[in-house]
N, C-alpha and C positions, 0 to 999 in steps of 0.2 A: 679896577681891576678890566686890561681890556677883556673884550667873548674871545675864544679861542676861535679857531678858523672852521670851517664846517669840515665836519667829520665824511671822509670819503665813502662815498656809497656802500660802496664793498667791504671797507670796515665795519661797515652800521651794519652789512646783512651777516658776516663773519659775528658779529656781536651776540646777534638777535638766536645765536644756534638754527640747530638742523645741517650745518657741513659736511659733508663728509670726513671721515679721519684722513684719509688720504690727500685729501685739499687743504687742512688745517697743516698737516704735518709739509705739506709743499711751501705752503705762508711763514710759519716757523722760521723752516731755512733757507728765508728770503728769493722764494723762486719766481716771486711774483712780479713783473718789471711795474712797481710802485714810486710814486717819489719817495724818498728819503724820510719826509716826516707820517709819509701813512704808513709807508714799511715799521717805523720805530713805534705808532699808535698801534698795530697790529698784534704786535713782539709783545706789545705790554699786556695785552687782552691775552694773547695765550699763554702767559706765564703759568695765569690758572685755569690751564686747559686741563680738563681730568682725564687725558692720556696725556702719563708719565713720558713718550719720548715726542712728544708735540711741545710739552712744558719744557724737556730739557733740550731740546733743538732752538725754541724761544731765546729763552736764556744764554744760547751762546752765544745767537746772533744779536742780543741784546750789545753783550759785553765783546764779541767784536769789531762793534761799528764805530770806526775811525774816529778817535776822537777829535782829530779835527774838523771833521766835518759835522759830530756833534754838538761841537759848543755852540758856532752859534747858532744852532736849533734852538738850544736850551736860553740861551738870552732872550728869544724870540717870544714878548706877550703873547703870540698865538698858541704855541704850542702846548696842547692840554695838559692838563695838570696832575695827567698818567705815568706820561712820559716824562716829568720832572718831577714827579718822588720816586721815580724807580732807578732814575740817576744819582741822585741824591743819596737813596739808598745803598745802590749797588756799586757804582763806580768807581773805583778808586781814586782817581785820577782828581788830583788838588784843584786844578783849574775845572775840570764839571761841574763839582759838587759848587764852586763858586757861584759858576755861574747860572748854577740851579737857585740858589739860596738868594741869588739878589735876581731873580725874576719873582714878581710882585704875583706871578699866577700859581706859585707853588703854594699847594696847603697848609694852613697855618697847620694843623694837623699832623702830617708830616714830619718842620720841625720839631714839631713840641717829641714827636714819640723819639728822634731823635737826639735830643739838646740834653742830655746824660753821655753822650758819646761825642760828640762833634768836638773838635781842639781849639784848642785858644782862638784861632785866626779865625775860625771857620764861625766860630761863637760870636765874633767881633760883628761880622754883616746881621746878624739880628740881634745883635746888641744894638747896633745903631738903629733900626730900625723900630721908632720909635711910637708907629702906628700902628704896625702888626702886632706889636705888644700888649699896645692897649686895647688894640681888636678883641683881642685873645688872651688875656691875663694868666692862665692857666699855663699858657708858654711859657710868661714870665717868669713864674713860680718850678717852671722845670729846669731854667734856666739859670736861676739863682744855687742849684741840686746839684751844676756840675761842677766837680772838685779842679778842675782843671781850669778855672777863669782866673784873669788876673785881679789883681785886689780895682784896679779903675775898674775894670766893667764890673764888680761888686758892686762897687759906689754907684756908678752910675744907676746901676738896677736898681738900687736902696731908692737913690732920688727920685729918682719917677715914679716908684713902689708911692712914697712920699708924697711928693707931689700934685696926686690925683687920686691920694687915697682908694690906694686897691688894697684891699683884704678887710676894707671897711665899708657893715651891713648898713647900707643906706633901701630905703622903699622904692623901689621902679614905679617910673611912670605906666598909667597902664596904657595900653599899644590901642591903638586908635582903630576900629574896624576897617577892617578890608575883604572888600568884592574880592574873590578869584575873577582870573581872567579865565574870559575863554578861551578852549582848544581854538588851534589851527584847524585842528583838523581831528573832531573825537573820532573816526575810524579807526581800530584799531590792527595793524599791521595784520593778516595772517601768518600763522606758520608757516617757516619755511617745510615747503616737499618737492621734492622732485621727481618733475614727471618722464616716465619713462622714454629714453629715448625715440625721434621719430628716426625709422629707417630711412636709408641712403635717396633710396627714389620717392619718399613721402617728405623729406624736410624741405625743399622746395615750396608745396604745395603750404608748409605752415609756415613760413615763414616772408612767401611773395606775393603780392598782392598778382591778380589774372592778368592786368597787364605789363606788373615787372616779370610776368616768365615768357611774357614773349619780345623779352630785351638778353642778347645774348649774353652781353658780360654781366650782367645782372645774374640770371640763367647759369652762366659759369660760376661765380663767387659761392653762391648758393651748394651748388653740387658739391665744391671744393672743399665747404665747411660741413656739410653734413657725415664726410669721413672722419670728421675729428672726432675723440674723446672731449669730455666734459672740462681735462683741463689743459688741455690744447685752445678749446674754444676760449678759455677765457683770458690763457697767453694771448692770444689775437685781437680779443676784445680789450685786453688793455697794452697793446702796443702794434697794431696792425692797423692796417689802412682806414683810411676813411669808408670804403664801400665795403668791406669786411665790418664794421662797427654798422650802419646802415644797415643789415642784415642780422646782425649778432641782438641787438637791438630788442629783436621781436623773439628770438629765441627762446622755446616752452619750458628751457630752465632757467627760473629766477637768477639763481646767480650768474651765469653766463649773462644774462642783459644787466646786472645790477654789475658788473665786473667794466662795461661797454662807459655804464654812465661816472665810473672809480678812475677812467683812461688817464694815464697824463698827457694825450695828445689831443682827447677828447676837445674842441672848440664852441664857443658860443654860440656859434652858426651853428650846429646840429644840437646842440640843448633847446634851442631854438625849433627848429626842425622835428626834433622827437616828440616836442610839448605840442604838437598840429598832429603826430601821429594817430589813424583811429586804429590800428593796428597792434600799437604795444598794450602790455596787461597796464589795468590800472595803478598797479603796484611802482610802475617807469613812471608813470605821471606822479603818484603821490611823493615819490621821494625828489621827482621834480621842482615843488610845491611849496615843501620845506627847507628846499636849500635855500638861501638867505640871498649868496651868490646869483643864484640865477634869475632869483625873482625880481632882483634890482634890473632887469633887462625887461622892458613894456610888454614888449613882443609876447614875450613868452608869457604874462599873466594874462594876455587877450587871447594867446588861442590855448593855454587850461583853461579860462572859463567856457569856450566857446566848444571844446571837445568835450564830446558826450562818458566820454570812457574817465574822465577826468574824476577825483572822490567828490563825492557831493560837498562835503567840506570843505577842503582844498580849495571846488571854486567859489562856493560862498564866498568863503575870506577875503578872494580876490574881484568879488564883484565892484565894492565901494572904490577900489584903484582903477578903473577904468575912467576913459574921460568919459565926457558926455555922449557926444558920439557914438562912441562903442557901447556905452549901458544902452544908448536907444536901440541898438541894433540887437542885442542880447534878447531885450524885451519882446521883439515880435520874430524870436529865432526859433523857430519850432524844431529845429534839429538839437536845442540842447539839453538838459534836463526841467522840468517842471520848476522844483524848488530852484533853481538858480534864474529860468526865466521871469518867475512873478518876484524874486528879491528883487531883478533890474526894472518892472515894471513898478515898484514900491519908491526905490529911483527917482524918477520919471514920471512920477504924479504926484510923488512929495517936493515937486519942484526943483531936484538934485542935478536935472541932467539933463539942460536945457543948452 
């Protein structure tokens, strides 16, 4: 099974909770300018929201999403299982259910829950997938209970059961001992708490360095953003200019800053620049460090290790990925946290960085 694509950081932030109702409703109504894939993932989360109005809006958005745009998304192996499960369960179009059922990322348990109600044509897509049936034999049992199966489908299920002795009790081999893999970052993210907005006059002081405040263009952008409310800032973080994103990534409201990382317009060069910033929150650096696509870029890894604001767990996990020259540099860099510097020193003393 192909790994799902990385979840949009803004979608992750909504998933963690603490987002105000008006922003959740705005998201459920499709008013956030996200990629279609990200909107679908966000909506499938919001259909379980505690507020009825948010749930209803998310469901309406999912049901109204054009079938022609949804079909290729359901065929992609990178589509999150939650999106596939919702579509195969609630979208009535045969072609959409067919696309989801043929996707190996669709959870077995979803198919099993629907096994009794699927049509003969849709059941055929499950019957021919012997790998899935052997992986989850309870799915085979559930399929056999579908009264709509053809005689040929019943025969093939019966032959599969007999060939692989499904239902015959056999002692299970002892499981080999496994050691849990160490987490990339053992530090949990703190709960989302919205800070009180800065006044128009205070805002530039909170998001610009003293040097940047001497630049008229940057000061002008900051003053313009200072007049926006949270929702307006999120919209600009998602679809605004590069200059606006460079300031909003430092916004004291974590949801606004996270929206910058979730922007469809953000570039790898911007991520590289942000990873080296000393005036962004550790939350932003943590999200970058956990994003497998962004951390394929060596300059991002190097910046995160050297940035004193990077969470220790993230920085430590990346020291081994540095080249020998940079490891030696970190080992003597007094600006990085001591645990990171000591780990780099161990690599140097152990002869791993020459």
